[in-house]
N, C-alpha and C positions, 0 to 999 in steps of 0.2 A: 779752484778759483775761489778767491775771497772777495765778497762784496761788503762794503760798509756803506749803508745808506744813512745820509745825514738829513734829517728833517729839521728845518730851520724855521722857528716861529713858536706860536703860542702852544698851549697844551693840546695834546692828541686825546680825543675822546676815547673812553674805555672800550666801546664797541669796535672802533678801528684798530685799537692795540690788540683785541682779541683775535681779529681777523689776521693781523700781521703775525701774530704768534703762531697761529695755525699754519700759515704759509712758511714761516721759519722752520717749523717742524717738518713739513712736507719737503722743503728744499734741502734739508740736512743730508739726504742721500745723494744729492748732486753737487752741492757746493756749501761753502761757509758763508752765511749772510747774517749781518748784524745791523740792528737799527740803533742809531745814535741821535737822540733828540737834543737839539741845542737852541737856546732862546734867541741868540743874536748872531748875525752873519759874521761879525768880527772874530768870533771864537773858531770859525772854520779852519783858518790857517794852522792853528796849533793842533788840530785834530787829524788833519789829512796827512797821510804818509806821503813824503816827497816822491816816492817811486810809483805812486798810484796813477792809474789812468782815470782821469776825472771826467765825469759826465754830469751835465746839468740838465734837469728836466725843465723844459720850457713849454710855452704856449704859442711861440712865434714861428715855429717851423711847420712844415707839413707833417701830420701825424704818420706814424708807421704802423704796419700790421704786425700781428703776433709772429707771423712767419718771418717778416723782416728783422724783428728783435731776435728771434732764434738764430738767424743767420749771423747777426752781429756778435751775440754771445759765443756761438761756435767759432767765429773768426777770431775773437779775442783769445779764446782758449788755444786755438791752433797756432797763434802768433806768439804765444809765451806770456801774454798778459795774465798776471796772477793776482794782482791787487787792483780792484776797481772800486772807486769812490763815486757814489751817486748822490747828487745834491738836489734836494727838493726844497723850494721856498727861498732860495737865494738867487739873485739875478746878476750881481756884480762880480762874481767869482770868475777867475780865469779857468778854462777847461779844455780838454782834449776833444770832446764831442758833445753835441746837444741831443736830447731825446724828447720827442713830443708824442704824448698819447692822444691829446685833444687840444683844440684851440680854445676850448672853454676853460675859464678859471674854476678851480675846485678848492674845496677845503683841504688843508695840509694833510689831515688824516686820511681822507678819501683818496688823495693822489698817492700817498704812501702805500695804502693798502692795494691800490691798483698796481703800482710798481711791483710789489711782492708777488701778486697774483700773475702778472705778465712774465716776471722772471721764472716763476714755476711753470707756466704754460710754455715758455721758451725751452726749458729743459725737457719737458714732456715731448715737444715736437722734435728736438735734437735726437732724443733717444727712441723715436718711433713709438712712443707710448700714446694710447688713446686719450684724447682730451676733448671735451665738448667744444663745438664751434658755434 
């Protein structure tokens, strides 16, 4: 499965980028995941593959658990979804599904790092590997 994570907004702080890079490295055994940082929401349409399953990270829905995210990732894989575009920081984009980690507003870098960590955790759960709860 290929994930493209689109972080829309201002600069991502170095310490968030370091955390994201660490999770990219860990995730490389499970999937292909890439961070694409763009400044303006208008640039999204040119960057997203038209065949992608598009997910927008919001704060407006009920938050899901790590196990629920693992079930979603496993379901996408088993139904043939191979390209997933996850959008963080853009609210007016059309999407296939929304995803909420928390109803609190967060810094773009923090929210992006949390996404990478949660995708990693999801794959650990799917593969029955230990991960701290």
